[in-house]
C-alpha positions as a printed NumPy array, in Angstrom:
array([[  1.534, -12.972,  17.228],
       [  1.558,  -9.279,  15.934],
       [ -0.126,  -8.135,  12.317],
       [  0.216,  -5.199,  10.503],
       [ -2.985,  -4.058,   9.269],
       [ -3.409,  -2.108,   6.198],
       [ -6.88 ,   0.344,   5.525],
       [ -7.561,   0.985,   2.087],
       [ -9.903,   4.259,   1.289],
       [-12.455,   3.459,  -1.013],
       [-13.964,   7.093,  -2.206],
       [-17.296,   5.502,  -3.51 ],
       [-18.829,   7.178,  -1.132],
       [-17.01 ,  10.438,  -0.244],
       [-19.36 ,  13.041,  -1.878],
       [-16.255,  15.757,  -1.72 ],
       [-12.703,  14.725,  -2.555],
       [-11.92 ,  15.3  ,  -5.832],
       [ -8.619,  14.402,  -5.569],
       [ -9.583,  11.111,  -4.253],
       [-11.66 ,  10.187,  -6.642],
       [ -9.227,  11.216,  -9.559],
       [ -6.945,   8.496,  -7.869],
       [ -9.145,   5.668,  -7.595],
       [ -9.848,   6.833, -11.577],
       [ -6.768,   6.469, -12.864],
       [ -6.214,   3.155, -10.331],
       [ -9.393,   1.907,  -9.095],
       [-11.2  ,   0.96 ,  -6.469],
       [ -8.64 ,   3.171,  -3.913],
       [ -7.187,   6.43 ,  -3.609],
       [ -5.629,   5.853,  -0.375],
       [ -4.083,   3.805,   2.522],
       [ -2.613,   4.018,   6.097],
       [ -0.401,   1.242,   8.325],
       [ -2.082,   1.101,  11.299],
       [ -0.175,  -0.529,  14.649],
       [ -1.088,  -2.116,  17.179],
       [ -3.441,   0.006,  19.485],
       [ -4.525,   2.325,  17.168],
       [ -1.54 ,   3.981,  15.867],
       [ -1.557,   4.58 ,  12.391],
       [  0.967,   6.11 ,   9.738],
       [ -0.459,   8.728,   7.213],
       [  0.359,  11.061,   5.013],
       [ -2.103,  13.243,   2.902],
       [ -1.576,  15.943,   0.422],
       [  0.072,  19.33 ,   2.264],
       [  1.072,  17.102,   4.646],
       [  3.662,  15.009,   6.301],
       [  4.491,  11.948,   7.409],
       [  2.594,  11.348,  10.942],
       [  1.806,   8.983,  13.382],
       [ -1.112,   9.343,  15.347],
       [ -3.977,   6.665,  16.957],
       [ -7.363,   6.691,  14.864],
       [-10.189,   4.27 ,  14.198],
       [-11.059,   3.252,  10.579],
       [-14.91 ,   3.051,   9.422],
       [-15.495,  -0.041,   7.479],
       [-18.279,   1.461,   5.583],
       [-14.802,   3.029,   3.498],
       [-12.191,   1.466,   4.168],
       [-11.116,  -2.007,   3.506],
       [ -8.415,  -3.835,   5.736],
       [ -6.055,  -6.434,   4.697],
       [ -4.078,  -7.699,   7.541],
       [ -0.266,  -8.766,   7.196],
       [  1.056, -11.749,   9.742],
       [  4.869, -10.647,  11.052],
       [  7.325, -11.513,  13.592],
       [  7.557,  -9.363,  16.717],
       [ 11.084,  -7.717,  15.787],
       [ 10.221,  -7.363,  11.299],
       [  6.059,  -5.668,  13.373],
       [  9.08 ,  -3.529,  15.551],
       [ 10.942,  -2.709,  12.16 ],
       [  8.073,  -1.859,  11.107],
       [  6.638,   0.618,  13.577],
       [ 10.755,   2.244,  14.084],
       [ 10.181,   2.674,  10.545],
       [  7.347,   4.651,  10.502],
       [  8.227,   6.251,  13.52 ],
       [ 11.852,   7.494,  11.642],
       [  9.617,   8.956,   9.125],
       [  7.119,  11.13 ,  10.932],
       [  9.872,  12.46 ,  13.257],
       [ 11.578,  13.683,  10.368],
       [  8.455,  15.123,   8.78 ],
       [  8.683,  13.553,   5.41 ],
       [  6.581,  15.792,   3.216],
       [  3.765,  14.078,   1.157],
       [  5.002,  14.464,  -2.941],
       [  2.147,  15.498,  -4.97 ],
       [  4.598,  14.534,  -8.167],
       [  5.685,  11.163,  -6.953],
       [  2.112,  10.201,  -6.215],
       [  1.677,  11.442, -10.201],
       [  4.697,   9.261, -11.137],
       [  3.303,   6.381, -10.022],
       [  1.498,   6.721, -13.445],
       [  3.285,   9.229, -15.562],
       [  6.949,   7.7  , -14.934],
       [  8.854,  11.084, -15.521],
       [  7.413,  12.981, -13.357],
       [  8.439,   9.296, -10.338],
       [ 11.631,  10.879,  -9.804],
       [ 11.062,  14.662,  -9.497],
       [ 11.345,  16.005,  -5.662],
       [ 11.729,  14.315,  -2.635],
       [  8.758,  13.037,   0.179],
       [  6.33 ,  10.672,  -0.325],
       [  2.753,   9.455,  -1.1  ],
       [  0.543,   6.951,   1.111],
       [  1.521,   4.248,  -0.636],
       [  5.188,   4.136,  -0.98 ],
       [  5.125,   4.605,   2.898],
       [  3.204,   1.254,   3.734],
       [  5.114,  -0.225,   0.418],
       [  8.329,   0.367,   2.49 ],
       [  6.925,  -0.675,   6.391],
       [  6.319,  -3.269,   4.644],
       [  8.95 ,  -4.19 ,   3.428],
       [ 11.157,  -3.275,   6.63 ],
       [  8.898,  -6.006,   7.641],
       [ 10.066,  -8.357,   4.911],
       [  6.349,  -8.563,   4.614],
       [  6.866,  -7.146,   0.713],
       [  9.571,  -8.064,  -1.311],
       [ 12.22 ,  -6.191,  -1.867],
       [ 12.314,  -5.936,  -5.142],
       [  8.648,  -3.935,  -4.831],
       [  9.491,  -0.735,  -6.13 ],
       [  8.299,   1.595,  -3.381],
       [  7.825,   4.88 ,  -5.857],
       [  5.365,   3.001,  -8.624],
       [  3.297,   1.376,  -5.954],
       [ -0.172,   2.551,  -6.217],
       [ -3.136,   2.252,  -3.273],
       [ -5.016,  -0.48 ,  -5.257],
       [ -1.705,  -1.657,  -6.56 ],
       [ -0.436,  -2.14 ,  -2.631],
       [ -3.944,  -3.814,  -2.141],
       [ -3.668,  -6.341,  -5.423],
       [ -0.106,  -7.378,  -3.504],
       [ -1.4  ,  -8.494,  -0.418],
       [ -4.479,  -9.746,  -1.956],
       [ -3.162, -11.873,  -4.719],
       [ -5.145, -13.788,  -6.93 ],
       [ -6.348, -17.102,  -6.037],
       [ -3.736, -20.351,  -7.196],
       [ -4.967, -21.726, -10.543],
       [ -5.676, -25.029, -10.078],
       [ -3.712, -27.635,  -9.27 ],
       [ -2.947, -30.167, -11.882],
       [ -0.93 , -33.844, -11.831],
       [  0.888, -35.011, -13.826],
       [  2.926, -33.342, -16.879],
       [  0.998, -31.743, -19.399],
       [  1.423, -33.064, -23.017],
       [  1.419, -31.132, -27.006],
       [ -1.724, -32.688, -28.55 ],
       [ -0.285, -35.105, -31.523],
       [ -2.487, -35.122, -34.786],
       [ -0.908, -37.101, -36.588],
       [ -2.015, -40.199, -37.883]])
């Protein structure tokens, strides 16, 4: 079964990236994410750049990876979506990126940002709920969506209120 790999960049050890530190400060710990397909082909967008696809490796000292299983058909949909955005050279939008924290900026321009493009690709693959607003998802927020907290402890039987009446 194929899977999509989403890599999350933690700038904790980054000595130069001021913007990375600001983004991770607003919603720790991550500041960037990319989606990887087979053979190391990854889809990304960086500040002042456009969506692009390239083969690359991710240093596990800086990136945490979440593997998302999906069907072959859904994998193909996510790959086609990212390829189209790359072919269109969809630009990075700083205002949309900041809009994840400051609502008035959310719809200020066209374009995209890293966690938005990843969330939309995962939605194409039916790996992320369609009601998730990709324009509001930060890298750390996407990580939380893909790695939910453990389920609450199972309770056998109905829960009843205590009755203190005598």
